[in-house]
All heavy atoms as a GROMACS GRO file, in nm:
protein
  596
    1MET      N    1  -8.777  -7.848   8.705
    1MET     CA    2  -8.824  -7.799   8.830
    1MET      C    3  -8.972  -7.833   8.849
    1MET      O    4  -9.014  -7.868   8.958
    1MET     CB    5  -8.804  -7.648   8.839
    1MET     CG    6  -8.853  -7.593   8.972
    1MET     SD    7  -8.819  -7.420   8.997
    1MET     CE    8  -8.659  -7.432   9.073
    2LEU      N    9  -9.051  -7.821   8.742
    2LEU     CA   10  -9.192  -7.854   8.755
    2LEU      C   11  -9.212  -8.000   8.794
    2LEU      O   12  -9.300  -8.032   8.874
    2LEU     CB   13  -9.266  -7.824   8.625
    2LEU     CG   14  -9.285  -7.678   8.588
    2LEU    CD1   15  -9.354  -7.664   8.454
    2LEU    CD2   16  -9.361  -7.604   8.697
    3LYS      N   17  -9.129  -8.086   8.739
    3LYS     CA   18  -9.140  -8.228   8.772
    3LYS      C   19  -9.115  -8.250   8.921
    3LYS      O   20  -9.184  -8.328   8.985
    3LYS     CB   21  -9.040  -8.308   8.687
    3LYS     CG   22  -9.054  -8.456   8.699
    3LYS     CD   23  -8.960  -8.526   8.600
    3LYS     CE   24  -8.986  -8.674   8.599
    3LYS     NZ   25  -8.902  -8.743   8.501
    4THR      N   26  -9.018  -8.180   8.976
    4THR     CA   27  -8.987  -8.191   9.119
    4THR      C   28  -9.103  -8.140   9.203
    4THR      O   29  -9.145  -8.205   9.298
    4THR     CB   30  -8.858  -8.113   9.153
    4THR    OG1   31  -8.750  -8.168   9.078
    4THR    CG2   32  -8.827  -8.121   9.302
    5LEU      N   33  -9.156  -8.022   9.168
    5LEU     CA   34  -9.269  -7.965   9.242
    5LEU      C   35  -9.392  -8.056   9.234
    5LEU      O   36  -9.464  -8.073   9.332
    5LEU     CB   37  -9.302  -7.825   9.191
    5LEU     CG   38  -9.199  -7.717   9.221
    5LEU    CD1   39  -9.234  -7.589   9.146
    5LEU    CD2   40  -9.188  -7.692   9.370
    6GLU      N   41  -9.412  -8.114   9.118
    6GLU     CA   42  -9.524  -8.207   9.102
    6GLU      C   43  -9.502  -8.332   9.186
    6GLU      O   44  -9.594  -8.378   9.254
    6GLU     CB   45  -9.541  -8.244   8.955
    6GLU     CG   46  -9.662  -8.329   8.926
    6GLU     CD   47  -9.678  -8.356   8.778
    6GLU    OE1   48  -9.576  -8.373   8.706
    6GLU    OE2   49  -9.793  -8.359   8.732
    7GLY      N   50  -9.381  -8.384   9.186
    7GLY     CA   51  -9.350  -8.502   9.265
    7GLY      C   52  -9.365  -8.480   9.414
    7GLY      O   53  -9.398  -8.572   9.489
    8MET      N   54  -9.344  -8.356   9.457
    8MET     CA   55  -9.359  -8.323   9.598
    8MET      C   56  -9.502  -8.284   9.635
    8MET      O   57  -9.532  -8.256   9.750
    8MET     CB   58  -9.262  -8.209   9.634
    8MET     CG   59  -9.116  -8.249   9.618
    8MET     SD   60  -9.002  -8.112   9.643
    8MET     CE   61  -9.016  -8.089   9.819
    9GLY      N   62  -9.589  -8.280   9.534
    9GLY     CA   63  -9.730  -8.253   9.561
    9GLY      C   64  -9.769  -8.107   9.568
    9GLY      O   65  -9.878  -8.075   9.616
   10TYR      N   66  -9.684  -8.017   9.517
   10TYR     CA   67  -9.715  -7.874   9.523
   10TYR      C   68  -9.794  -7.824   9.402
   10TYR      O   69  -9.861  -7.722   9.410
   10TYR     CB   70  -9.587  -7.791   9.537
   10TYR     CG   71  -9.521  -7.808   9.671
   10TYR    CD1   72  -9.404  -7.882   9.686
   10TYR    CD2   73  -9.576  -7.752   9.785
   10TYR    CE1   74  -9.343  -7.898   9.809
   10TYR    CE2   75  -9.517  -7.767   9.909
   10TYR     CZ   76  -9.400  -7.841   9.920
   10TYR     OH   77  -9.342  -7.856  10.043
   11ILE      N   78  -9.783  -7.894   9.290
   11ILE     CA   79  -9.854  -7.853   9.168
   11ILE      C   80  -9.911  -7.975   9.099
   11ILE      O   81  -9.872  -8.089   9.126
   11ILE     CB   82  -9.761  -7.779   9.068
   11ILE    CG1   83  -9.649  -7.871   9.020
   11ILE    CG2   84  -9.707  -7.650   9.127
   11ILE    CD1   85  -9.576  -7.822   8.896
   12THR      N   86 -10.003  -7.948   9.007
   12THR     CA   87 -10.049  -8.049   8.913
   12THR      C   88 -10.033  -7.992   8.773
   12THR      O   89 -10.035  -7.870   8.754
   12THR     CB   90 -10.197  -8.087   8.936
   12THR    OG1   91 -10.278  -7.970   8.922
   12THR    CG2   92 -10.217  -8.146   9.076
   13ARG      N   93 -10.013  -8.080   8.677
   13ARG     CA   94  -9.998  -8.036   8.538
   13ARG      C   95 -10.097  -8.111   8.451
   13ARG      O   96 -10.129  -8.227   8.476
   13ARG     CB   97  -9.857  -8.064   8.487
   13ARG     CG   98  -9.750  -7.982   8.554
   13ARG     CD   99  -9.616  -8.000   8.489
   13ARG     NE  100  -9.558  -8.132   8.514
   13ARG     CZ  101  -9.448  -8.177   8.457
   13ARG    NH1  102  -9.383  -8.102   8.371
   13ARG    NH2  103  -9.402  -8.296   8.486
   14SER      N  104 -10.144  -8.041   8.347
   14SER     CA  105 -10.230  -8.106   8.248
   14SER      C  106 -10.202  -8.043   8.112
   14SER      O  107 -10.149  -7.932   8.104
   14SER     CB  108 -10.378  -8.090   8.286
   14SER     OG  109 -10.414  -7.954   8.294
   15ALA      N  110 -10.237  -8.114   8.009
   15ALA     CA  111 -10.217  -8.063   7.873
   15ALA      C  112 -10.311  -7.946   7.849
   15ALA      O  113 -10.427  -7.948   7.890
   15ALA     CB  114 -10.242  -8.174   7.772
   16ALA      N  115 -10.259  -7.844   7.783
   16ALA     CA  116 -10.340  -7.728   7.748
   16ALA      C  117 -10.431  -7.764   7.631
   16ALA      O  118 -10.384  -7.822   7.533
   16ALA     CB  119 -10.251  -7.610   7.713
   17PRO      N  120 -10.559  -7.732   7.641
   17PRO     CA  121 -10.648  -7.762   7.528
   17PRO      C  122 -10.614  -7.673   7.408
   17PRO      O  123 -10.577  -7.556   7.424
   17PRO     CB  124 -10.788  -7.727   7.583
   17PRO     CG  125 -10.763  -7.634   7.695
   17PRO     CD  126 -10.627  -7.667   7.750
   18ASP      N  127 -10.623  -7.730   7.292
   18ASP     CA  128 -10.600  -7.654   7.167
   18ASP      C  129 -10.462  -7.594   7.156
   18ASP      O  130 -10.444  -7.491   7.091
   18ASP     CB  131 -10.706  -7.544   7.151
   18ASP     CG  132 -10.847  -7.599   7.151
   18ASP    OD1  133 -10.865  -7.711   7.100
   18ASP    OD2  134 -10.936  -7.531   7.202
   19ASP      N  135 -10.363  -7.652   7.224
   19ASP     CA  136 -10.227  -7.599   7.214
   19ASP      C  137 -10.134  -7.717   7.189
   19ASP      O  138 -10.134  -7.812   7.264
   19ASP     CB  139 -10.188  -7.526   7.342
   19ASP     CG  140 -10.054  -7.454   7.330
   19ASP    OD1  141  -9.995  -7.458   7.220
   19ASP    OD2  142 -10.010  -7.395   7.428
   20GLY      N  143 -10.055  -7.710   7.087
   20GLY     CA  144  -9.965  -7.818   7.053
   20GLY      C  145  -9.853  -7.834   7.154
   20GLY      O  146  -9.749  -7.771   7.139
   21GLY      N  147  -9.873  -7.911   7.256
   21GLY     CA  148  -9.768  -7.939   7.353
   21GLY      C  149  -9.764  -7.848   7.473
   21GLY      O  150  -9.677  -7.862   7.558
   22GLY      N  151  -9.857  -7.754   7.484
   22GLY     CA  152  -9.859  -7.664   7.599
   22GLY      C  153  -9.904  -7.736   7.726
   22GLY      O  154  -9.968  -7.841   7.720
   23THR      N  155  -9.868  -7.680   7.839
   23THR     CA  156  -9.902  -7.739   7.968
   23THR      C  157  -9.964  -7.634   8.058
   23THR      O  158  -9.918  -7.520   8.063
   23THR     CB  159  -9.775  -7.794   8.037
   23THR    OG1  160  -9.715  -7.892   7.951
   23THR    CG2  161  -9.807  -7.859   8.170
   24ILE      N  162 -10.069  -7.673   8.130
   24ILE     CA  163 -10.130  -7.587   8.230
   24ILE      C  164 -10.082  -7.635   8.367
   24ILE      O  165 -10.086  -7.755   8.396
   24ILE     CB  166 -10.283  -7.592   8.223
   24ILE    CG1  167 -10.330  -7.540   8.087
   24ILE    CG2  168 -10.345  -7.511   8.337
   24ILE    CD1  169 -10.478  -7.551   8.064
   25VAL      N  170 -10.035  -7.541   8.448
   25VAL     CA  171  -9.984  -7.573   8.582
   25VAL      C  172 -10.078  -7.511   8.685
   25VAL      O  173 -10.112  -7.393   8.674
   25VAL     CB  174  -9.841  -7.519   8.600
   25VAL    CG1  175  -9.789  -7.550   8.740
   25VAL    CG2  176  -9.748  -7.577   8.494
   26HIS      N  177 -10.119  -7.591   8.783
   26HIS     CA  178 -10.206  -7.543   8.891
   26HIS      C  179 -10.143  -7.579   9.025
   26HIS      O  180 -10.080  -7.683   9.038
   26HIS     CB  181 -10.343  -7.612   8.886
   26HIS     CG  182 -10.423  -7.580   8.764
   26HIS    ND1  183 -10.496  -7.464   8.752
   26HIS    CD2  184 -10.442  -7.648   8.649
   26HIS    CE1  185 -10.556  -7.463   8.635
   26HIS    NE2  186 -10.525  -7.573   8.571
   27PHE      N  187 -10.164  -7.492   9.124
   27PHE     CA  188 -10.125  -7.527   9.259
   27PHE      C  189 -10.220  -7.635   9.311
   27PHE      O  190 -10.340  -7.629   9.288
   27PHE     CB  191 -10.136  -7.407   9.355
   27PHE     CG  192 -10.024  -7.310   9.345
   27PHE    CD1  193 -10.046  -7.179   9.306
   27PHE    CD2  194  -9.894  -7.347   9.380
   27PHE    CE1  195  -9.943  -7.087   9.299
   27PHE    CE2  196  -9.790  -7.256   9.372
   27PHE     CZ  197  -9.815  -7.126   9.332
   28SER      N  198 -10.165  -7.730   9.382
   28SER     CA  199 -10.247  -7.826   9.456
   28SER      C  200 -10.286  -7.760   9.588
   28SER      O  201 -10.242  -7.649   9.619
   28SER     CB  202 -10.167  -7.954   9.483
   28SER     OG  203 -10.057  -7.922   9.569
   29ASP      N  204 -10.366  -7.828   9.668
   29ASP     CA  205 -10.399  -7.775   9.801
   29ASP      C  206 -10.271  -7.751   9.881
   29ASP      O  207 -10.257  -7.649   9.948
   29ASP     CB  208 -10.491  -7.871   9.878
   29ASP     CG  209 -10.631  -7.876   9.820
   29ASP    OD1  210 -10.668  -7.784   9.744
   29ASP    OD2  211 -10.705  -7.971   9.853
   30ARG      N  212 -10.178  -7.845   9.872
   30ARG     CA  213 -10.051  -7.831   9.942
   30ARG      C  214  -9.973  -7.710   9.890
   30ARG      O  215  -9.913  -7.634   9.965
   30ARG     CB  216  -9.968  -7.958   9.927
   30ARG     CG  217  -9.837  -7.953   9.998
   30ARG     CD  218  -9.760  -8.082   9.984
   30ARG     NE  219  -9.640  -8.073  10.067
   30ARG     CZ  220  -9.552  -8.167  10.075
   30ARG    NH1  221  -9.566  -8.281  10.010
   30ARG    NH2  222  -9.445  -8.152  10.150
   31GLY      N  223  -9.973  -7.691   9.758
   31GLY     CA  224  -9.904  -7.578   9.697
   31GLY      C  225  -9.964  -7.446   9.738
   31GLY      O  226  -9.893  -7.349   9.766
   32ARG      N  227 -10.098  -7.438   9.742
   32ARG     CA  228 -10.164  -7.314   9.785
   32ARG      C  229 -10.131  -7.284   9.930
   32ARG      O  230 -10.105  -7.168   9.966
   32ARG     CB  231 -10.315  -7.324   9.765
   32ARG     CG  232 -10.358  -7.296   9.622
   32ARG     CD  233 -10.510  -7.287   9.609
   32ARG     NE  234 -10.576  -7.415   9.630
   32ARG     CZ  235 -10.585  -7.512   9.541
   32ARG    NH1  236 -10.531  -7.495   9.421
   32ARG    NH2  237 -10.645  -7.625   9.567
   33ALA      N  238 -10.127  -7.385  10.015
   33ALA     CA  239 -10.093  -7.365  10.156
   33ALA      C  240  -9.950  -7.316  10.170
   33ALA      O  241  -9.921  -7.224  10.249
   33ALA     CB  242 -10.113  -7.494  10.235
   34ALA      N  243  -9.858  -7.373  10.093
   34ALA     CA  244  -9.717  -7.330  10.098
   34ALA      C  245  -9.704  -7.186  10.048
   34ALA      O  246  -9.630  -7.107  10.107
   34ALA     CB  247  -9.630  -7.424  10.015
   35TYR      N  248  -9.776  -7.152   9.943
   35TYR     CA  249  -9.771  -7.016   9.889
   35TYR      C  250  -9.823  -6.916   9.992
   35TYR      O  251  -9.763  -6.810  10.013
   35TYR     CB  252  -9.852  -7.007   9.760
   35TYR     CG  253  -9.844  -6.871   9.695
   35TYR    CD1  254  -9.739  -6.839   9.610
   35TYR    CD2  255  -9.940  -6.774   9.722
   35TYR    CE1  256  -9.729  -6.714   9.552
   35TYR    CE2  257  -9.931  -6.648   9.665
   35TYR     CZ  258  -9.826  -6.619   9.580
   35TYR     OH  259  -9.818  -6.496   9.525
   36ARG      N  260  -9.934  -6.950  10.057
   36ARG     CA  261  -9.989  -6.861  10.161
   36ARG      C  262  -9.889  -6.842  10.274
   36ARG      O  263  -9.871  -6.732  10.325
   36ARG     CB  264 -10.121  -6.916  10.216
   36ARG     CG  265 -10.240  -6.886  10.127
   36ARG     CD  266 -10.372  -6.917  10.196
   36ARG     NE  267 -10.383  -7.056  10.238
   36ARG     CZ  268 -10.430  -7.155  10.163
   36ARG    NH1  269 -10.473  -7.130  10.041
   36ARG    NH2  270 -10.436  -7.278  10.209
   37LYS      N  271  -9.822  -6.950  10.315
   37LYS     CA  272  -9.723  -6.942  10.422
   37LYS      C  273  -9.607  -6.852  10.381
   37LYS      O  274  -9.560  -6.769  10.460
   37LYS     CB  275  -9.674  -7.082  10.459
   37LYS     CG  276  -9.579  -7.085  10.575
   37LYS     CD  277  -9.648  -7.039  10.702
   37LYS     CE  278  -9.557  -7.054  10.821
   37LYS     NZ  279  -9.617  -7.002  10.943
   38MET      N  280  -9.558  -6.868  10.258
   38MET     CA  281  -9.449  -6.783  10.210
   38MET      C  282  -9.490  -6.637  10.207
   38MET      O  283  -9.413  -6.549  10.245
   38MET     CB  284  -9.404  -6.828  10.070
   38MET     CG  285  -9.327  -6.958  10.071
   38MET     SD  286  -9.262  -7.002   9.907
   38MET     CE  287  -9.410  -7.038   9.817
   39ALA      N  288  -9.613  -6.610  10.163
   39ALA     CA  289  -9.662  -6.472  10.158
   39ALA      C  290  -9.671  -6.414  10.299
   39ALA      O  291  -9.635  -6.298  10.320
   39ALA     CB  292  -9.798  -6.467  10.088
   40ASP      N  293  -9.718  -6.494  10.394
   40ASP     CA  294  -9.725  -6.448  10.534
   40ASP      C  295  -9.587  -6.415  10.589
   40ASP      O  296  -9.568  -6.314  10.657
   40ASP     CB  297  -9.792  -6.554  10.622
   40ASP     CG  298  -9.941  -6.570  10.596
   40ASP    OD1  299 -10.000  -6.481  10.532
   40ASP    OD2  300  -9.997  -6.673  10.641
   41ILE      N  301  -9.490  -6.502  10.561
   41ILE     CA  302  -9.353  -6.480  10.608
   41ILE      C  303  -9.296  -6.352  10.546
   41ILE      O  304  -9.234  -6.271  10.615
   41ILE     CB  305  -9.264  -6.602  10.577
   41ILE    CG1  306  -9.306  -6.720  10.666
   41ILE    CG2  307  -9.116  -6.568  10.596
   41ILE    CD1  308  -9.245  -6.853  10.625
   42LEU      N  309  -9.318  -6.333  10.416
   42LEU     CA  310  -9.269  -6.212  10.349
   42LEU      C  311  -9.332  -6.088  10.411
   42LEU      O  312  -9.263  -5.988  10.434
   42LEU     CB  313  -9.299  -6.219  10.200
   42LEU     CG  314  -9.255  -6.097  10.118
   42LEU    CD1  315  -9.105  -6.072  10.131
   42LEU    CD2  316  -9.294  -6.114   9.973
   43GLN      N  317  -9.462  -6.090  10.439
   43GLN     CA  318  -9.527  -5.975  10.501
   43GLN      C  319  -9.468  -5.947  10.639
   43GLN      O  320  -9.448  -5.830  10.675
   43GLN     CB  321  -9.678  -5.999  10.514
   43GLN     CG  322  -9.750  -5.987  10.382
   43GLN     CD  323  -9.898  -6.014  10.396
   43GLN    OE1  324  -9.944  -6.085  10.485
   43GLN    NE2  325  -9.976  -5.959  10.304
   44ASP      N  326  -9.438  -6.051  10.715
   44ASP     CA  327  -9.376  -6.033  10.846
   44ASP      C  328  -9.239  -5.968  10.834
   44ASP      O  329  -9.204  -5.875  10.909
   44ASP     CB  330  -9.363  -6.166  10.921
   44ASP     CG  331  -9.495  -6.221  10.968
   44ASP    OD1  332  -9.596  -6.146  10.973
   44ASP    OD2  333  -9.500  -6.342  11.002
   45ILE      N  334  -9.159  -6.015  10.738
   45ILE     CA  335  -9.026  -5.958  10.718
   45ILE      C  336  -9.037  -5.812  10.676
   45ILE      O  337  -8.966  -5.726  10.729
   45ILE     CB  338  -8.947  -6.040  10.612
   45ILE    CG1  339  -8.913  -6.178  10.667
   45ILE    CG2  340  -8.821  -5.965  10.567
   45ILE    CD1  341  -8.861  -6.275  10.563
   46GLU      N  342  -9.125  -5.783  10.582
   46GLU     CA  343  -9.140  -5.645  10.537
   46GLU      C  344  -9.187  -5.554  10.650
   46GLU      O  345  -9.141  -5.441  10.662
   46GLU     CB  346  -9.236  -5.638  10.418
   46GLU     CG  347  -9.176  -5.692  10.290
   46GLU     CD  348  -9.259  -5.664  10.167
   46GLU    OE1  349  -9.375  -5.616  10.180
   46GLU    OE2  350  -9.209  -5.690  10.057
   47ARG      N  351  -9.278  -5.603  10.733
   47ARG     CA  352  -9.324  -5.523  10.846
   47ARG      C  353  -9.209  -5.494  10.943
   47ARG      O  354  -9.189  -5.381  10.987
   47ARG     CB  355  -9.436  -5.596  10.920
   47ARG     CG  356  -9.492  -5.520  11.040
   47ARG     CD  357  -9.597  -5.599  11.117
   47ARG     NE  358  -9.567  -5.741  11.134
   47ARG     CZ  359  -9.478  -5.791  11.221
   47ARG    NH1  360  -9.409  -5.710  11.299
   47ARG    NH2  361  -9.458  -5.920  11.231
   48GLU      N  362  -9.129  -5.597  10.974
   48GLU     CA  363  -9.015  -5.580  11.065
   48GLU      C  364  -8.913  -5.483  11.007
   48GLU      O  365  -8.861  -5.397  11.079
   48GLU     CB  366  -8.950  -5.714  11.094
   48GLU     CG  367  -9.035  -5.806  11.179
   48GLU     CD  368  -8.976  -5.946  11.192
   48GLU    OE1  369  -8.867  -5.972  11.136
   48GLU    OE2  370  -9.040  -6.030  11.257
   49TRP      N  371  -8.882  -5.496  10.880
   49TRP     CA  372  -8.784  -5.408  10.818
   49TRP      C  373  -8.836  -5.264  10.812
   49TRP      O  374  -8.760  -5.169  10.833
   49TRP     CB  375  -8.748  -5.456  10.678
   49TRP     CG  376  -8.664  -5.581  10.678
   49TRP    CD1  377  -8.646  -5.671  10.780
   49TRP    CD2  378  -8.587  -5.630  10.569
   49TRP    NE1  379  -8.564  -5.772  10.740
   49TRP    CE2  380  -8.526  -5.750  10.611
   49TRP    CE3  381  -8.565  -5.586  10.439
   49TRP    CZ2  382  -8.443  -5.824  10.529
   49TRP    CZ3  383  -8.483  -5.660  10.357
   49TRP    CH2  384  -8.422  -5.778  10.402
   50ALA      N  385  -8.964  -5.247  10.783
   50ALA     CA  386  -9.023  -5.113  10.780
   50ALA      C  387  -9.020  -5.050  10.918
   50ALA      O  388  -8.994  -4.930  10.932
   50ALA     CB  389  -9.166  -5.119  10.726
   51GLU      N  390  -9.045  -5.130  11.022
   51GLU     CA  391  -9.036  -5.077  11.159
   51GLU      C  392  -8.894  -5.034  11.192
   51GLU      O  393  -8.872  -4.932  11.257
   51GLU     CB  394  -9.083  -5.182  11.259
   51GLU     CG  395  -9.233  -5.206  11.259
   51GLU     CD  396  -9.274  -5.322  11.348
   51GLU    OE1  397  -9.188  -5.380  11.418
   51GLU    OE2  398  -9.394  -5.356  11.346
   52GLU      N  399  -8.797  -5.111  11.147
   52GLU     CA  400  -8.657  -5.082  11.175
   52GLU      C  401  -8.607  -4.961  11.098
   52GLU      O  402  -8.537  -4.875  11.152
   52GLU     CB  403  -8.570  -5.204  11.144
   52GLU     CG  404  -8.425  -5.189  11.177
   52GLU     CD  405  -8.398  -5.179  11.328
   52GLU    OE1  406  -8.474  -5.236  11.407
   52GLU    OE2  407  -8.299  -5.111  11.363
   53LEU      N  408  -8.640  -4.954  10.969
   53LEU     CA  409  -8.589  -4.849  10.882
   53LEU      C  410  -8.679  -4.726  10.875
   53LEU      O  411  -8.633  -4.620  10.837
   53LEU     CB  412  -8.570  -4.903  10.739
   53LEU     CG  413  -8.467  -5.014  10.720
   53LEU    CD1  414  -8.473  -5.067  10.578
   53LEU    CD2  415  -8.328  -4.965  10.756
   54GLY      N  416  -8.805  -4.744  10.907
   54GLY     CA  417  -8.904  -4.640  10.882
   54GLY      C  418  -8.964  -4.663  10.744
   54GLY      O  419  -8.899  -4.717  10.655
   55GLU      N  420  -9.090  -4.621  10.729
   55GLU     CA  421  -9.162  -4.648  10.604
   55GLU      C  422  -9.092  -4.588  10.482
   55GLU      O  423  -9.080  -4.653  10.379
   55GLU     CB  424  -9.305  -4.595  10.613
   55GLU     CG  425  -9.396  -4.673  10.705
   55GLU     CD  426  -9.426  -4.813  10.654
   55GLU    OE1  427  -9.422  -4.837  10.531
   55GLU    OE2  428  -9.453  -4.900  10.739
   56LYS      N  429  -9.045  -4.464  10.495
   56LYS     CA  430  -8.983  -4.397  10.379
   56LYS      C  431  -8.856  -4.468  10.335
   56LYS      O  432  -8.838  -4.498  10.216
   56LYS     CB  433  -8.952  -4.251  10.413
   56LYS     CG  434  -8.893  -4.171  10.298
   56LYS     CD  435  -8.874  -4.025  10.335
   56LYS     CE  436  -8.833  -3.942  10.217
   56LYS     NZ  437  -8.693  -3.941  10.190
   57ARG      N  438  -8.767  -4.499  10.430
   57ARG     CA  439  -8.641  -4.566  10.393
   57ARG      C  440  -8.667  -4.708  10.343
   57ARG      O  441  -8.600  -4.754  10.250
   57ARG     CB  442  -8.546  -4.568  10.513
   57ARG     CG  443  -8.492  -4.428  10.545
   57ARG     CD  444  -8.404  -4.426  10.668
   57ARG     NE  445  -8.284  -4.508  10.647
   57ARG     CZ  446  -8.216  -4.569  10.745
   57ARG    NH1  447  -8.255  -4.556  10.870
   57ARG    NH2  448  -8.109  -4.639  10.718
   58PHE      N  449  -8.765  -4.776  10.401
   58PHE     CA  450  -8.796  -4.910  10.354
   58PHE      C  451  -8.850  -4.906  10.212
   58PHE      O  452  -8.814  -4.989  10.128
   58PHE     CB  453  -8.894  -4.981  10.448
   58PHE     CG  454  -8.929  -5.120  10.400
   58PHE    CD1  455  -8.832  -5.219  10.396
   58PHE    CD2  456  -9.057  -5.150  10.358
   58PHE    CE1  457  -8.863  -5.346  10.351
   58PHE    CE2  458  -9.088  -5.277  10.314
   58PHE     CZ  459  -8.992  -5.375  10.310
   59SER      N  460  -8.934  -4.808  10.183
   59SER     CA  461  -8.985  -4.792  10.046
   59SER      C  462  -8.871  -4.766   9.949
   59SER      O  463  -8.868  -4.822   9.838
   59SER     CB  464  -9.086  -4.677  10.042
   59SER     OG  465  -9.133  -4.658   9.912
   60GLU      N  466  -8.776  -4.684   9.990
   60GLU     CA  467  -8.659  -4.658   9.905
   60GLU      C  468  -8.578  -4.785   9.883
   60GLU      O  469  -8.530  -4.812   9.772
   60GLU     CB  470  -8.571  -4.550   9.968
   60GLU     CG  471  -8.635  -4.412   9.969
   60GLU     CD  472  -8.558  -4.311  10.055
   60GLU    OE1  473  -8.462  -4.351  10.125
   60GLU    OE2  474  -8.598  -4.194  10.053
   61LEU      N  475  -8.562  -4.865   9.989
   61LEU     CA  476  -8.489  -4.991   9.977
   61LEU      C  477  -8.556  -5.084   9.877
   61LEU      O  478  -8.490  -5.142   9.790
   61LEU     CB  479  -8.479  -5.060  10.114
   61LEU     CG  480  -8.420  -5.201  10.114
   61LEU    CD1  481  -8.274  -5.200  10.068
   61LEU    CD2  482  -8.432  -5.263  10.252
   62LYS      N  483  -8.688  -5.095   9.886
   62LYS     CA  484  -8.761  -5.181   9.791
   62LYS      C  485  -8.744  -5.132   9.648
   62LYS      O  486  -8.726  -5.213   9.556
   62LYS     CB  487  -8.908  -5.188   9.829
   62LYS     CG  488  -8.935  -5.275   9.949
   62LYS     CD  489  -9.081  -5.278   9.989
   62LYS     CE  490  -9.167  -5.346   9.888
   62LYS     NZ  491  -9.306  -5.365   9.931
   63THR      N  492  -8.747  -5.001   9.629
   63THR     CA  493  -8.727  -4.944   9.496
   63THR      C  494  -8.587  -4.977   9.444
   63THR      O  495  -8.570  -5.021   9.329
   63THR     CB  496  -8.749  -4.792   9.498
   63THR    OG1  497  -8.884  -4.766   9.536
   63THR    CG2  498  -8.721  -4.731   9.362
   64LEU      N  499  -8.486  -4.958   9.528
   64LEU     CA  500  -8.348  -4.987   9.487
   64LEU      C  501  -8.329  -5.135   9.455
   64LEU      O  502  -8.263  -5.170   9.357
   64LEU     CB  503  -8.250  -4.942   9.596
   64LEU     CG  504  -8.239  -4.791   9.615
   64LEU    CD1  505  -8.159  -4.760   9.742
   64LEU    CD2  506  -8.177  -4.726   9.494
   65LEU      N  507  -8.385  -5.222   9.538
   65LEU     CA  508  -8.373  -5.366   9.511
   65LEU      C  509  -8.445  -5.403   9.382
   65LEU      O  510  -8.397  -5.488   9.306
   65LEU     CB  511  -8.428  -5.447   9.629
   65LEU     CG  512  -8.345  -5.439   9.756
   65LEU    CD1  513  -8.418  -5.508   9.872
   65LEU    CD2  514  -8.207  -5.500   9.737
   66GLY      N  515  -8.558  -5.339   9.355
   66GLY     CA  516  -8.628  -5.361   9.229
   66GLY      C  517  -8.545  -5.317   9.110
   66GLY      O  518  -8.543  -5.383   9.006
   67ASP      N  519  -8.474  -5.204   9.127
   67ASP     CA  520  -8.385  -5.157   9.019
   67ASP      C  521  -8.274  -5.259   8.991
   67ASP      O  522  -8.238  -5.282   8.876
   67ASP     CB  523  -8.323  -5.022   9.056
   67ASP     CG  524  -8.424  -4.909   9.061
   67ASP    OD1  525  -8.538  -4.927   9.011
   67ASP    OD2  526  -8.390  -4.802   9.115
   68LEU      N  527  -8.220  -5.319   9.096
   68LEU     CA  528  -8.113  -5.417   9.079
   68LEU      C  529  -8.162  -5.544   9.010
   68LEU      O  530  -8.085  -5.613   8.944
   68LEU     CB  531  -8.052  -5.454   9.214
   68LEU     CG  532  -7.958  -5.352   9.276
   68LEU    CD1  533  -7.919  -5.396   9.417
   68LEU    CD2  534  -7.835  -5.335   9.190
   69TRP      N  535  -8.289  -5.574   9.026
   69TRP     CA  536  -8.345  -5.698   8.970
   69TRP      C  537  -8.323  -5.708   8.819
   69TRP      O  538  -8.305  -5.816   8.766
   69TRP     CB  539  -8.494  -5.706   9.003
   69TRP     CG  540  -8.554  -5.836   8.965
   69TRP    CD1  541  -8.635  -5.861   8.858
   69TRP    CD2  542  -8.538  -5.962   9.033
   69TRP    NE1  543  -8.670  -5.994   8.856
   69TRP    CE2  544  -8.611  -6.058   8.961
   69TRP    CE3  545  -8.468  -6.001   9.147
   69TRP    CZ2  546  -8.619  -6.191   9.000
   69TRP    CZ3  547  -8.475  -6.134   9.184
   69TRP    CH2  548  -8.548  -6.227   9.114
   70ASP      N  549  -8.323  -5.594   8.752
   70ASP     CA  550  -8.309  -5.593   8.607
   70ASP      C  551  -8.165  -5.572   8.560
   70ASP      O  552  -8.141  -5.531   8.447
   70ASP     CB  553  -8.399  -5.482   8.547
   70ASP     CG  554  -8.545  -5.513   8.565
   70ASP    OD1  555  -8.583  -5.631   8.558
   70ASP    OD2  556  -8.623  -5.419   8.589
   71THR      N  557  -8.069  -5.600   8.646
   71THR     CA  558  -7.929  -5.583   8.609
   71THR      C  559  -7.860  -5.719   8.597
   71THR      O  560  -7.913  -5.820   8.644
   71THR     CB  561  -7.854  -5.499   8.716
   71THR    OG1  562  -7.840  -5.577   8.835
   71THR    CG2  563  -7.926  -5.369   8.744
   72PRO      N  564  -7.740  -5.720   8.540
   72PRO     CA  565  -7.665  -5.845   8.530
   72PRO      C  566  -7.629  -5.905   8.667
   72PRO      O  567  -7.596  -6.022   8.676
   72PRO     CB  568  -7.538  -5.804   8.454
   72PRO     CG  569  -7.574  -5.682   8.380
   72PRO     CD  570  -7.676  -5.612   8.465
   73LEU      N  571  -7.634  -5.825   8.773
   73LEU     CA  572  -7.602  -5.877   8.904
   73LEU      C  573  -7.696  -5.989   8.948
   73LEU      O  574  -7.658  -6.077   9.025
   73LEU     CB  575  -7.606  -5.765   9.009
   73LEU     CG  576  -7.501  -5.655   8.995
   73LEU    CD1  577  -7.529  -5.543   9.093
   73LEU    CD2  578  -7.362  -5.713   9.018
   74VAL      N  579  -7.818  -5.986   8.901
   74VAL     CA  580  -7.919  -6.084   8.942
   74VAL      C  581  -7.923  -6.202   8.847
   74VAL      O  582  -7.964  -6.311   8.883
   74VAL     CB  583  -8.057  -6.016   8.953
   74VAL    CG1  584  -8.165  -6.116   8.989
   74VAL    CG2  585  -8.052  -5.904   9.055
   75ARG      N  586  -7.878  -6.184   8.729
   75ARG     CA  587  -7.883  -6.291   8.629
   75ARG      C  588  -7.779  -6.389   8.654
   75ARG      O  589  -7.723  -6.459   8.694
   75ARG     CB  590  -7.866  -6.235   8.491
   75ARG     CG  591  -7.981  -6.147   8.456
   75ARG     CD  592  -7.966  -6.084   8.321
   75ARG     NE  593  -8.063  -5.977   8.317
   75ARG     CZ  594  -8.047  -5.867   8.251
   75ARG    NH1  595  -7.939  -5.848   8.181
   75ARG    NH2  596  -8.138  -5.774   8.250
   0.00000   0.00000   0.00000
């Protein structure tokens, strides 16, 4: 996956100093822009869902989805 992201210009990779075979991964300018866009979209979705459900119910939904994240259903 890293090779694909690097090929598309979203990240750069370099060898980690003093580490036998480790790699340091950095966002490129393009990668940082894409990350910011994704974060903006997520904030918009969360705002819309909170408006629809109400803050309390939306908070409960986020908690429940977080609980599911650590189950075999997500793996």
